[in-house]
C-alpha beads as a LAMMPS data file, in Angstrom:
LAMMPS data file: protein, C-alpha beads

333 atoms
332 bonds

1 atom types
1 bond types

-500.0 500.0 xlo xhi
-500.0 500.0 ylo yhi
-500.0 500.0 zlo zhi

Masses

1 110.0

Atoms # bond

1 1 1 -0.025 -0.052 0.294
2 1 1 3.087 2.766 0.889
3 1 1 4.594 1.762 -2.428
4 1 1 1.764 2.305 -4.565
5 1 1 0.876 5.526 -3.017
6 1 1 2.594 7.746 -5.726
7 1 1 0.253 6.091 -8.134
8 1 1 -3.204 7.460 -7.256
9 1 1 -4.195 10.549 -8.246
10 1 1 -4.395 13.578 -6.063
11 1 1 -7.933 13.944 -5.998
12 1 1 -8.596 10.824 -4.345
13 1 1 -7.481 12.721 -1.522
14 1 1 -4.591 11.447 0.929
15 1 1 -3.899 7.375 0.812
16 1 1 -5.136 5.308 4.438
17 1 1 -2.299 5.182 7.144
18 1 1 -1.227 1.260 7.652
19 1 1 -4.606 -0.227 9.168
20 1 1 -2.923 -2.989 11.037
21 1 1 -1.490 -0.265 13.049
22 1 1 -3.333 3.049 12.622
23 1 1 -7.185 1.217 12.746
24 1 1 -7.815 2.604 15.962
25 1 1 -7.350 6.492 15.262
26 1 1 -8.575 6.042 11.424
27 1 1 -11.087 9.110 10.574
28 1 1 -14.368 8.820 8.411
29 1 1 -12.471 10.159 5.475
30 1 1 -9.962 7.076 6.072
31 1 1 -12.349 4.186 6.768
32 1 1 -14.424 5.902 3.604
33 1 1 -11.380 5.650 1.154
34 1 1 -10.155 1.857 2.677
35 1 1 -13.292 0.403 2.268
36 1 1 -14.370 1.859 -1.214
37 1 1 -11.583 1.848 -3.019
38 1 1 -8.770 -0.130 -1.475
39 1 1 -10.124 -3.059 0.058
40 1 1 -11.253 -5.397 -2.644
41 1 1 -7.843 -5.602 -4.014
42 1 1 -6.321 -5.906 -0.578
43 1 1 -7.833 -8.676 0.600
44 1 1 -8.542 -10.587 -2.694
45 1 1 -6.828 -14.036 -2.556
46 1 1 -6.261 -13.608 1.034
47 1 1 -9.383 -14.925 2.537
48 1 1 -12.011 -17.496 1.244
49 1 1 -13.998 -16.757 -1.932
50 1 1 -17.273 -16.921 -0.072
51 1 1 -16.149 -13.871 2.563
52 1 1 -14.615 -11.850 -0.419
53 1 1 -18.096 -11.806 -1.402
54 1 1 -19.706 -11.664 1.579
55 1 1 -17.731 -8.164 1.530
56 1 1 -17.798 -7.141 -1.516
57 1 1 -21.708 -6.888 -0.473
58 1 1 -20.820 -4.217 1.461
59 1 1 -18.241 -2.141 -0.642
60 1 1 -20.674 -1.582 -3.363
61 1 1 -23.878 -0.841 -0.882
62 1 1 -20.991 2.030 0.473
63 1 1 -19.954 3.178 -2.951
64 1 1 -23.698 2.859 -4.240
65 1 1 -24.731 5.397 -0.939
66 1 1 -21.581 7.723 -1.510
67 1 1 -23.411 9.248 -4.185
68 1 1 -24.378 12.667 -4.497
69 1 1 -27.820 12.019 -5.790
70 1 1 -29.696 8.343 -5.750
71 1 1 -33.045 6.848 -7.722
72 1 1 -34.997 4.785 -6.169
73 1 1 -33.582 1.952 -8.091
74 1 1 -30.283 2.813 -6.483
75 1 1 -32.286 2.867 -2.841
76 1 1 -33.295 -0.592 -3.486
77 1 1 -30.516 -1.764 -4.859
78 1 1 -28.856 -0.213 -1.334
79 1 1 -31.303 -1.959 0.671
80 1 1 -30.828 -5.085 -1.168
81 1 1 -27.212 -5.284 -0.737
82 1 1 -26.973 -4.201 3.080
83 1 1 -29.810 -7.299 3.670
84 1 1 -27.781 -9.494 1.881
85 1 1 -24.212 -8.364 3.590
86 1 1 -26.587 -8.721 7.411
87 1 1 -27.660 -12.052 6.315
88 1 1 -24.031 -13.534 5.576
89 1 1 -22.494 -11.939 8.208
90 1 1 -25.431 -13.635 10.738
91 1 1 -24.899 -17.388 8.907
92 1 1 -21.515 -17.440 9.107
93 1 1 -19.817 -15.422 12.203
94 1 1 -23.116 -15.975 14.771
95 1 1 -24.190 -18.975 13.330
96 1 1 -27.455 -18.389 16.027
97 1 1 -24.555 -19.717 19.104
98 1 1 -25.594 -18.284 21.831
99 1 1 -21.915 -17.482 22.967
100 1 1 -20.631 -15.841 19.842
101 1 1 -23.887 -13.611 20.366
102 1 1 -21.641 -10.433 21.325
103 1 1 -20.648 -10.511 17.329
104 1 1 -24.000 -9.123 16.721
105 1 1 -23.323 -5.610 17.094
106 1 1 -25.603 -3.231 17.130
107 1 1 -23.845 -0.929 13.926
108 1 1 -24.685 -3.834 11.925
109 1 1 -28.569 -3.739 12.754
110 1 1 -28.187 -0.201 12.058
111 1 1 -27.242 -1.473 8.128
112 1 1 -30.586 -2.509 7.407
113 1 1 -32.277 1.003 8.076
114 1 1 -30.067 2.931 5.613
115 1 1 -32.301 2.849 2.884
116 1 1 -34.996 4.101 4.951
117 1 1 -32.666 7.112 6.463
118 1 1 -32.223 7.677 2.996
119 1 1 -35.795 7.797 1.617
120 1 1 -36.451 10.446 4.974
121 1 1 -33.464 12.739 4.761
122 1 1 -32.101 12.248 1.445
123 1 1 -28.714 11.344 0.361
124 1 1 -26.158 9.872 3.152
125 1 1 -24.058 13.571 2.175
126 1 1 -26.716 15.411 3.818
127 1 1 -25.827 13.952 7.435
128 1 1 -22.864 12.373 7.290
129 1 1 -19.762 13.635 9.507
130 1 1 -16.990 14.589 7.485
131 1 1 -17.413 17.947 7.648
132 1 1 -17.878 18.180 11.536
133 1 1 -14.328 16.130 11.410
134 1 1 -12.921 18.990 9.526
135 1 1 -13.907 21.604 11.974
136 1 1 -12.939 19.963 14.999
137 1 1 -9.546 19.028 13.431
138 1 1 -9.589 23.001 12.790
139 1 1 -10.849 23.540 16.482
140 1 1 -8.009 21.572 18.127
141 1 1 -4.823 23.428 17.858
142 1 1 -6.999 26.805 19.082
143 1 1 -7.272 24.609 22.995
144 1 1 -4.180 25.444 24.802
145 1 1 -5.717 25.638 28.109
146 1 1 -6.589 22.280 29.638
147 1 1 -8.199 23.776 32.314
148 1 1 -10.230 26.137 30.371
149 1 1 -10.195 24.596 27.147
150 1 1 -13.767 25.548 25.799
151 1 1 -12.611 29.125 26.998
152 1 1 -9.519 29.107 25.229
153 1 1 -10.970 28.070 21.872
154 1 1 -13.695 31.019 21.794
155 1 1 -11.216 33.631 23.085
156 1 1 -8.708 32.342 19.593
157 1 1 -12.149 32.516 17.626
158 1 1 -12.367 35.491 18.468
159 1 1 -9.232 37.315 18.054
160 1 1 -8.795 35.591 14.531
161 1 1 -12.694 36.969 13.660
162 1 1 -10.915 40.826 14.972
163 1 1 -7.635 40.297 12.742
164 1 1 -10.684 38.969 9.708
165 1 1 -12.688 42.476 9.807
166 1 1 -9.516 44.354 10.445
167 1 1 -9.746 44.943 6.106
168 1 1 -12.926 46.621 6.834
169 1 1 -10.818 49.787 8.701
170 1 1 -8.658 50.620 5.886
171 1 1 -6.225 52.906 7.950
172 1 1 -5.512 50.282 10.500
173 1 1 -4.861 47.441 8.040
174 1 1 -2.606 49.299 5.833
175 1 1 -0.283 50.524 9.008
176 1 1 -0.559 46.568 9.987
177 1 1 -0.364 45.205 6.504
178 1 1 1.308 47.895 4.295
179 1 1 0.619 47.161 0.937
180 1 1 3.078 45.996 -1.407
181 1 1 4.177 46.977 -4.840
182 1 1 2.858 44.754 -7.756
183 1 1 5.536 44.220 -10.735
184 1 1 3.426 43.925 -14.274
185 1 1 5.439 42.480 -17.086
186 1 1 4.426 41.725 -20.603
187 1 1 1.574 39.419 -20.858
188 1 1 4.379 36.860 -23.149
189 1 1 5.948 36.525 -19.808
190 1 1 2.418 35.666 -17.805
191 1 1 1.106 32.336 -17.936
192 1 1 -2.457 31.958 -16.592
193 1 1 -5.420 28.945 -16.943
194 1 1 -8.969 30.827 -18.262
195 1 1 -10.752 29.026 -15.424
196 1 1 -8.640 30.461 -12.970
197 1 1 -7.216 34.020 -11.304
198 1 1 -4.059 32.795 -10.726
199 1 1 -0.999 34.513 -13.064
200 1 1 2.005 32.829 -13.060
201 1 1 5.025 35.599 -14.303
202 1 1 8.040 35.468 -14.976
203 1 1 10.921 35.900 -12.594
204 1 1 11.706 40.171 -12.377
205 1 1 15.101 39.345 -11.437
206 1 1 17.452 36.453 -12.090
207 1 1 17.334 33.676 -9.543
208 1 1 18.583 30.452 -9.041
209 1 1 16.334 28.048 -7.325
210 1 1 17.465 25.699 -4.411
211 1 1 16.744 22.179 -4.690
212 1 1 13.870 22.491 -1.960
213 1 1 12.335 25.548 -3.516
214 1 1 12.463 23.547 -6.761
215 1 1 10.079 20.356 -5.372
216 1 1 7.679 22.822 -3.320
217 1 1 7.216 24.191 -7.095
218 1 1 6.615 20.752 -8.620
219 1 1 4.436 19.513 -5.877
220 1 1 2.176 22.621 -6.122
221 1 1 1.515 22.614 -9.633
222 1 1 1.551 18.394 -9.218
223 1 1 -1.743 19.332 -7.355
224 1 1 -3.394 21.761 -8.748
225 1 1 -3.147 20.232 -12.053
226 1 1 -3.374 16.648 -10.921
227 1 1 -0.123 15.607 -12.827
228 1 1 0.054 12.422 -11.028
229 1 1 -3.106 11.896 -12.477
230 1 1 -1.346 10.007 -15.484
231 1 1 -4.195 7.053 -15.308
232 1 1 -7.182 7.467 -16.424
233 1 1 -11.002 5.899 -17.698
234 1 1 -11.941 6.749 -21.771
235 1 1 -15.197 6.854 -22.958
236 1 1 -15.562 6.179 -26.622
237 1 1 -17.746 5.145 -29.349
238 1 1 -16.729 1.934 -30.772
239 1 1 -18.855 -0.513 -33.163
240 1 1 -20.635 -3.423 -31.369
241 1 1 -20.112 -5.387 -35.051
242 1 1 -16.214 -4.001 -36.224
243 1 1 -14.761 -7.903 -36.501
244 1 1 -17.978 -8.313 -39.067
245 1 1 -17.899 -6.090 -41.615
246 1 1 -20.878 -7.186 -43.462
247 1 1 -22.936 -6.046 -40.822
248 1 1 -24.356 -2.872 -40.120
249 1 1 -22.228 -0.975 -38.126
250 1 1 -23.933 -0.192 -34.153
251 1 1 -21.668 2.205 -31.714
252 1 1 -22.143 1.934 -28.460
253 1 1 -19.994 3.545 -25.162
254 1 1 -17.583 1.403 -24.060
255 1 1 -14.959 2.178 -20.924
256 1 1 -10.960 1.464 -22.197
257 1 1 -8.573 2.098 -19.394
258 1 1 -4.817 3.539 -19.663
259 1 1 -2.161 5.571 -18.973
260 1 1 -0.754 9.164 -20.260
261 1 1 2.195 9.238 -21.792
262 1 1 2.004 12.777 -22.873
263 1 1 -0.162 15.591 -24.445
264 1 1 0.522 17.403 -27.794
265 1 1 -1.316 20.661 -29.096
266 1 1 -2.039 19.804 -33.021
267 1 1 -2.945 22.463 -34.827
268 1 1 -4.673 22.007 -38.470
269 1 1 -6.815 24.172 -40.325
270 1 1 -6.345 26.740 -37.916
271 1 1 -8.173 24.592 -35.470
272 1 1 -6.322 23.597 -32.679
273 1 1 -6.835 20.202 -31.389
274 1 1 -5.400 18.433 -27.819
275 1 1 -4.557 15.157 -28.583
276 1 1 -3.275 12.428 -25.606
277 1 1 -1.014 9.541 -26.097
278 1 1 -2.463 6.289 -24.614
279 1 1 -0.793 3.149 -23.507
280 1 1 -3.547 1.365 -23.257
281 1 1 -4.133 -1.592 -20.983
282 1 1 -4.873 -5.430 -22.578
283 1 1 -7.639 -8.040 -21.123
284 1 1 -8.841 -5.891 -18.444
285 1 1 -11.413 -8.678 -16.343
286 1 1 -14.281 -7.688 -14.233
287 1 1 -14.907 -10.595 -11.035
288 1 1 -17.975 -10.925 -9.474
289 1 1 -17.652 -8.099 -6.931
290 1 1 -16.959 -5.639 -9.767
291 1 1 -13.632 -5.410 -9.198
292 1 1 -11.237 -4.578 -12.147
293 1 1 -7.956 -6.117 -13.085
294 1 1 -5.648 -6.386 -15.818
295 1 1 -2.250 -7.795 -16.182
296 1 1 -0.261 -5.989 -18.814
297 1 1 -0.174 -3.350 -21.031
298 1 1 -1.180 -2.699 -24.625
299 1 1 -0.955 -1.144 -27.258
300 1 1 0.243 2.888 -28.082
301 1 1 -2.538 5.349 -29.633
302 1 1 -2.955 9.218 -30.059
303 1 1 -6.759 10.113 -28.923
304 1 1 -8.940 13.165 -28.696
305 1 1 -7.977 14.335 -24.876
306 1 1 -11.879 15.224 -24.810
307 1 1 -12.649 11.562 -24.775
308 1 1 -10.986 11.354 -21.352
309 1 1 -13.811 10.971 -18.821
310 1 1 -12.047 11.321 -15.286
311 1 1 -9.022 9.751 -13.386
312 1 1 -8.230 6.606 -11.886
313 1 1 -5.781 4.753 -9.937
314 1 1 -3.817 1.783 -11.022
315 1 1 -3.199 -0.571 -7.887
316 1 1 -0.319 -2.836 -8.482
317 1 1 0.099 -6.432 -6.666
318 1 1 2.350 -9.075 -7.396
319 1 1 1.621 -9.263 -11.539
320 1 1 -2.247 -7.832 -11.301
321 1 1 -3.015 -4.327 -11.906
322 1 1 -6.166 -3.575 -10.396
323 1 1 -7.959 -0.400 -11.321
324 1 1 -9.155 1.820 -8.358
325 1 1 -12.246 4.082 -9.746
326 1 1 -13.335 7.135 -7.045
327 1 1 -16.020 8.156 -9.427
328 1 1 -18.861 6.522 -8.059
329 1 1 -21.461 8.936 -10.205
330 1 1 -20.238 8.122 -13.346
331 1 1 -23.344 6.225 -15.370
332 1 1 -23.285 5.005 -18.489
333 1 1 -26.306 7.145 -19.356

Bonds

1 1 1 2
2 1 2 3
3 1 3 4
4 1 4 5
5 1 5 6
6 1 6 7
7 1 7 8
8 1 8 9
9 1 9 10
10 1 10 11
11 1 11 12
12 1 12 13
13 1 13 14
14 1 14 15
15 1 15 16
16 1 16 17
17 1 17 18
18 1 18 19
19 1 19 20
20 1 20 21
21 1 21 22
22 1 22 23
23 1 23 24
24 1 24 25
25 1 25 26
26 1 26 27
27 1 27 28
28 1 28 29
29 1 29 30
30 1 30 31
31 1 31 32
32 1 32 33
33 1 33 34
34 1 34 35
35 1 35 36
36 1 36 37
37 1 37 38
38 1 38 39
39 1 39 40
40 1 40 41
41 1 41 42
42 1 42 43
43 1 43 44
44 1 44 45
45 1 45 46
46 1 46 47
47 1 47 48
48 1 48 49
49 1 49 50
50 1 50 51
51 1 51 52
52 1 52 53
53 1 53 54
54 1 54 55
55 1 55 56
56 1 56 57
57 1 57 58
58 1 58 59
59 1 59 60
60 1 60 61
61 1 61 62
62 1 62 63
63 1 63 64
64 1 64 65
65 1 65 66
66 1 66 67
67 1 67 68
68 1 68 69
69 1 69 70
70 1 70 71
71 1 71 72
72 1 72 73
73 1 73 74
74 1 74 75
75 1 75 76
76 1 76 77
77 1 77 78
78 1 78 79
79 1 79 80
80 1 80 81
81 1 81 82
82 1 82 83
83 1 83 84
84 1 84 85
85 1 85 86
86 1 86 87
87 1 87 88
88 1 88 89
89 1 89 90
90 1 90 91
91 1 91 92
92 1 92 93
93 1 93 94
94 1 94 95
95 1 95 96
96 1 96 97
97 1 97 98
98 1 98 99
99 1 99 100
100 1 100 101
101 1 101 102
102 1 102 103
103 1 103 104
104 1 104 105
105 1 105 106
106 1 106 107
107 1 107 108
108 1 108 109
109 1 109 110
110 1 110 111
111 1 111 112
112 1 112 113
113 1 113 114
114 1 114 115
115 1 115 116
116 1 116 117
117 1 117 118
118 1 118 119
119 1 119 120
120 1 120 121
121 1 121 122
122 1 122 123
123 1 123 124
124 1 124 125
125 1 125 126
126 1 126 127
127 1 127 128
128 1 128 129
129 1 129 130
130 1 130 131
131 1 131 132
132 1 132 133
133 1 133 134
134 1 134 135
135 1 135 136
136 1 136 137
137 1 137 138
138 1 138 139
139 1 139 140
140 1 140 141
141 1 141 142
142 1 142 143
143 1 143 144
144 1 144 145
145 1 145 146
146 1 146 147
147 1 147 148
148 1 148 149
149 1 149 150
150 1 150 151
151 1 151 152
152 1 152 153
153 1 153 154
154 1 154 155
155 1 155 156
156 1 156 157
157 1 157 158
158 1 158 159
159 1 159 160
160 1 160 161
161 1 161 162
162 1 162 163
163 1 163 164
164 1 164 165
165 1 165 166
166 1 166 167
167 1 167 168
168 1 168 169
169 1 169 170
170 1 170 171
171 1 171 172
172 1 172 173
173 1 173 174
174 1 174 175
175 1 175 176
176 1 176 177
177 1 177 178
178 1 178 179
179 1 179 180
180 1 180 181
181 1 181 182
182 1 182 183
183 1 183 184
184 1 184 185
185 1 185 186
186 1 186 187
187 1 187 188
188 1 188 189
189 1 189 190
190 1 190 191
191 1 191 192
192 1 192 193
193 1 193 194
194 1 194 195
195 1 195 196
196 1 196 197
197 1 197 198
198 1 198 199
199 1 199 200
200 1 200 201
201 1 201 202
202 1 202 203
203 1 203 204
204 1 204 205
205 1 205 206
206 1 206 207
207 1 207 208
208 1 208 209
209 1 209 210
210 1 210 211
211 1 211 212
212 1 212 213
213 1 213 214
214 1 214 215
215 1 215 216
216 1 216 217
217 1 217 218
218 1 218 219
219 1 219 220
220 1 220 221
221 1 221 222
222 1 222 223
223 1 223 224
224 1 224 225
225 1 225 226
226 1 226 227
227 1 227 228
228 1 228 229
229 1 229 230
230 1 230 231
231 1 231 232
232 1 232 233
233 1 233 234
234 1 234 235
235 1 235 236
236 1 236 237
237 1 237 238
238 1 238 239
239 1 239 240
240 1 240 241
241 1 241 242
242 1 242 243
243 1 243 244
244 1 244 245
245 1 245 246
246 1 246 247
247 1 247 248
248 1 248 249
249 1 249 250
250 1 250 251
251 1 251 252
252 1 252 253
253 1 253 254
254 1 254 255
255 1 255 256
256 1 256 257
257 1 257 258
258 1 258 259
259 1 259 260
260 1 260 261
261 1 261 262
262 1 262 263
263 1 263 264
264 1 264 265
265 1 265 266
266 1 266 267
267 1 267 268
268 1 268 269
269 1 269 270
270 1 270 271
271 1 271 272
272 1 272 273
273 1 273 274
274 1 274 275
275 1 275 276
276 1 276 277
277 1 277 278
278 1 278 279
279 1 279 280
280 1 280 281
281 1 281 282
282 1 282 283
283 1 283 284
284 1 284 285
285 1 285 286
286 1 286 287
287 1 287 288
288 1 288 289
289 1 289 290
290 1 290 291
291 1 291 292
292 1 292 293
293 1 293 294
294 1 294 295
295 1 295 296
296 1 296 297
297 1 297 298
298 1 298 299
299 1 299 300
300 1 300 301
301 1 301 302
302 1 302 303
303 1 303 304
304 1 304 305
305 1 305 306
306 1 306 307
307 1 307 308
308 1 308 309
309 1 309 310
310 1 310 311
311 1 311 312
312 1 312 313
313 1 313 314
314 1 314 315
315 1 315 316
316 1 316 317
317 1 317 318
318 1 318 319
319 1 319 320
320 1 320 321
321 1 321 322
322 1 322 323
323 1 323 324
324 1 324 325
325 1 325 326
326 1 326 327
327 1 327 328
328 1 328 329
329 1 329 330
330 1 330 331
331 1 331 332
332 1 332 333
């Protein structure tokens, strides 16, 4: 897991810590990431097939209820998957034995009511705890007094808000934070993105960057531009009957996986096209749990960059690559 961290796109967030060493300190977001993206590849082949299939029902239910919008069919699928997982757990772990009654925790029974809760209060994002966990993480450093922690937090927040409101007192704000002269370079020495107000300008004087500075600049742009996200899913129309020339072509949408080698801007007839040079995967397989894997890479090909749907991760375990896909809201429509 630690060796594969660099293979995951930055949009996946921080990979979870070693679950064996740090599972007691896992936050909700780490549990969600480990369950939905990493647990199936890590557990495949390490447990009997019946337990792998039983756990996959829980994983697929969690992936499904994390969608931003849910249909009635989605809710029915969530109810069915949780009920199937509950039946599997009760059969394999409890086995109707009195001495094993302690394995039937209340939280397992609560799974049977998640679908009803979604029908009553909406998708889970409306009530989940990720936001409050982040707020608690922001408040914790503000509590420096063990005797009066709550008063300490209130005072620190009050001071921070006073600084935030200084901008409305121009004279005082200027005295504390004096205005700095902005140097303007010619437009041909500036780089910006159409959807961003940020502008990267050429240095106004010669300066040799240190290795530490170069590292920070690379980390910044690898995060903002998702440079690490070279593994991706492509959706293209293909002829279902391409192997049968006599049949009438029937085009359908199909998913492909590959790795970007580089991008190329190609201008033809005064129109610029963005192309991507892709190293495709070969022989993609999907098991009964929905886990997608492949053994090797295949051919190279140029494609239109607009065909790229979203980034994925490739998780290599021994000689097998597993596709880690966070985009739970993808549909074939």
